[in-house]
N, C-alpha and C positions, 0 to 999 in steps of 0.2 A: 486486607483490603483498606485497613485503618490508616496506615501511612501513605497508601495512594489517595485517600479522600483527603488527606493533610496538604497535599500538594497544590490545592488549590484549582485543580481542573474544574471545566465546565461540566464534563462528564466522566467522572471518576470510575463510574459504573462499567465503562468500555474496557478498563484494564483490568488484569488480575495478575496476581504476583506467583512467582513460582511455588510459594508456599500454598497458596490457594490450588494451584494445578496438582500439586502432590497429594492434597487432601482429597482430592474429586476425581482420582484415577479410575475408581471402581464405581463412580456415578454413572448410572446408566441413562441419566438426562443430560450428560455432558459428553460431546465429541471433541477431543484434541485434534488438531489439524496441523501438520508440518508441511510448510511450502517454503522451498529453497530456490535460489539462483542454482545450486549444484543438486542435480537429482540423485547423486550418488551417496549424498549424506545420509537419507533417510535409511537405506539398506545397511550402511555401515552402523548404524545405531541411532534409536529415536527413542522419545520418552513411551512407556509401556501404555499400550493402548492406543497410541496414536496413528492415525491414517495420513497416508501421502497425497496432497493435493499437486500435482505437477503444474506449474503455471503454462508450460507450452503444450502440454499435452492434453491436459483436463480442461483448462479455462480458455482456451483458444480455438476458433474454429480452424480446421486443417486445411482448409482451402482458400478461404478469404481473409483479410486483414480484419478480423472482428474476433467479437467473444463467442462464445457456445449459446444456442438459442435456448428457448424455454424447456423445450424438450430434452435437450442435451443435459440442463442444468437438474432437471428433474431425475434423469439416468444417474448421473453424477452424486446426486444426494442419496438416491437409493443404495448405490453402490456402496457409498461409505457409511450407510446405516444412519441417516440424520432424518430426523421428522421435522415438521413446522414447528413442533414445540422444544426441539432440542437446543440447548445451548452450545454453539460452536466456539471454540478457543483456538485462535491461530498463533503460532509462531514458527520461528524459521531462523536461517543464518542472515548475514549483512544487517545485523541490527534490526530484523523485522522488516527489511524491504518487502519482501515477497509475501511476506504474512499479511501485509497492509494491503498490498496488490490482490490478495485472494479474498480478504475482508472487504475490500472495494467492489470486486466483480460480484460476491456475494449481496451485496446491497443493491445492485442493479435488478435483482430478482427479490427484494424486500424481505431478505432473512435478517431481520433487526435483531434476532436475540444471539448477538455476536460478540465477541471479545477478542482482545489481544494480550498475550501474555509479555507482560514487561520484562523487558531483557532478551528475549528471545531465547534461541538455542545457547547462545555463548554465556547466559548468565546461568541457566540452567547446568552447563557442562562446570563452568568455574566453580559452583556450589556442590561439584562432586555428587550429584544425584545420578539415578539409577537410569541407564539407557539398556535398550534390548534390540536385537536382530529379529526378534519374533514377530510376525505378523499379527495384528489383532484378528480376533474371532468376530467377524462381523455378521449382522443377520440383516438382509435387505430390507428396506423399508419401502412404503408407498409415500411418495412426497408430490403434493401439487403444489407447484409455483405459480405465481401470478405473471402476466405476461412482462418482459422486460422492459424497464423504464429507464431509458438511457437520459431522458430530459433533465431530472434531477441534480445528477451529479456528474454528468459525462457532457463534455462540448467537441464540438467538430470544426475543421478547418476554417470553413467559411463563418462561422459563429466566432471562432476566435479572431478572424481579421476584422469583423464588425466591433469586436470587443476592444481590439487594438486601435481602431481608428476612432473610437469613442473616447479614447485616453483612459481607459479602465485598466485596474491593477493586474498585472501579470509576473508570476512568481517563477523563475527559471531556477530550478533546483539543481542543475548539474555542476560539474566542477568549473572553477574558474576558467580553466585552460579551455573547456568547451564551449563557455560562454563568450570568451573573446574571439572564438574561431580558432585558436592556436592547435587545437585538436578536435576531433569529431566523437570522440569517445573518452571516457575516463583514462588518466595517464597509465593506469597498469593494465588496458584492455588493447585488442588490436584496434587500429584506426579505420574503421568501416562503417559502412551503411547510408552514408549521405554524401552528397556532391558538394555540398557548401557548409563551411563551419560559420558560427556565429550565433546570433540570438534574435529572437522576435523583437523589433523596435519597441522600445519604452519599458521591456521588462527588467526586473529587478532580480540580481544573482543572490540567491541564498541556500547554498548547498544543502541538501537535505539533512546530512550528518551533523549539523550545527544543533539539531534539536535533540540528539541523544549524548548520553554521556560515552565518553570514548573508552572508558575502561570496562563496562558491564553492559552496555548498550540499551540501560534503561532511558526512558524520557525524561529530559530536563523538567524541573517543576513549571508551574503555569508562572511565576514571576520570570523566570529564566526564558521562556519561551515568549512572553510578552515583550521583554528586553530586546529580543533579535526581530519579531515580525511586526510589532506595533509601534515600538519606541524607535528603534534603527531604522527599519523600514517604511514605517509610517502605512502600514495596513490598517483598515477600519473594519470592525467586526461586522457592520450592516452593510458593506457595499460588496459587491461582485468581485471575486477573485478568481483567476484561472491560474492553475499551477501546470507546469509541463517539464519534461527531462529529454531522454532520448525516445523511449517507447512506452513511457507511462507508468514504470514501476517505482521509480523513485519520487516520482510527483504524487503517487498514491499515498506514500508515507507522508509527505507533506501535507497533502488532502485530509489525512487523518488526523494530524496534529491541530492543523487550524479548525477543522469542523467539530471535534470532539474534545480536545483538550484545552482549547481556546474560546469555542464557542461560537465561530464565525457562522453567519446565517447563510451565505450563499457562495460556496466553493466548488468549482468544478475542475474535474481532472481532464486536461487535453490528452489523450492516451495516444493520438495520431503522433504528437510531439515532434522532436527536430527531426526524426526520421523521415516523417512526413513533409514537415515545412520546409526543410533544407533541400528537399529533391522536387518540390513544387515548382512549377514554372509560372514566374511573374510575381511570386510573393517576396515582399521586402524583408531584407535581414538587417542587422548591425554588426559591425565588428569594433569592439572596444575592449 
């Protein structure tokens, strides 16, 4: 934790190192959670004792475009052996895209005792640390969650429209090709899911991956992050900021960076993102 504290983050306590995780694998008060884009990675090998939280199956409502409700969250937490006092530590592929996404969903239900393993799965693997295919022995718990609170960190389409019309800051964290409308998904993915390409008028393009070291997936230090988000993009820590991408997962990563590592006071994730905005009748877009 010492080197993390030295990086100058507003909340260094939300990050843990691979060393810290390795030292706490047998700690009953810690539950390590792997959340990936690719659900086949976990069964192919995972951190010993880690449980899998599948973003599509476990975190999303299976009928509506929404997240699981309070009862569903309580059932999930019971199944993966988490109590209200448990420290949950998220990690995953794609430099912790989906780990930050799961972290964000957990915050909708107020589980504040949460951390992200810096560097994610790629750093753990590069360091040659142990992986296992064995499932963890989980004793189900009793978990009582508060009602889901969307207002604090989540924002919806009409609220985003009002935010845009007020001239407030919007951060589009997708690739430059998606931002300009050249593509409707990242270059290496099938082009799908939306009728119109482009971006929300007034948004600034800050691809999410600029926040991490491309070699080991760790977050850049606070000075490096400030250079991107505050100096270059002119974002202010005390002003409302909305982050969005295609479906809300990449923007949850930027939400995490702005909220915890840089200490911004009012950042919301627009999880409807471009899949909703680009398919909505009558909403303005820009291509540039």
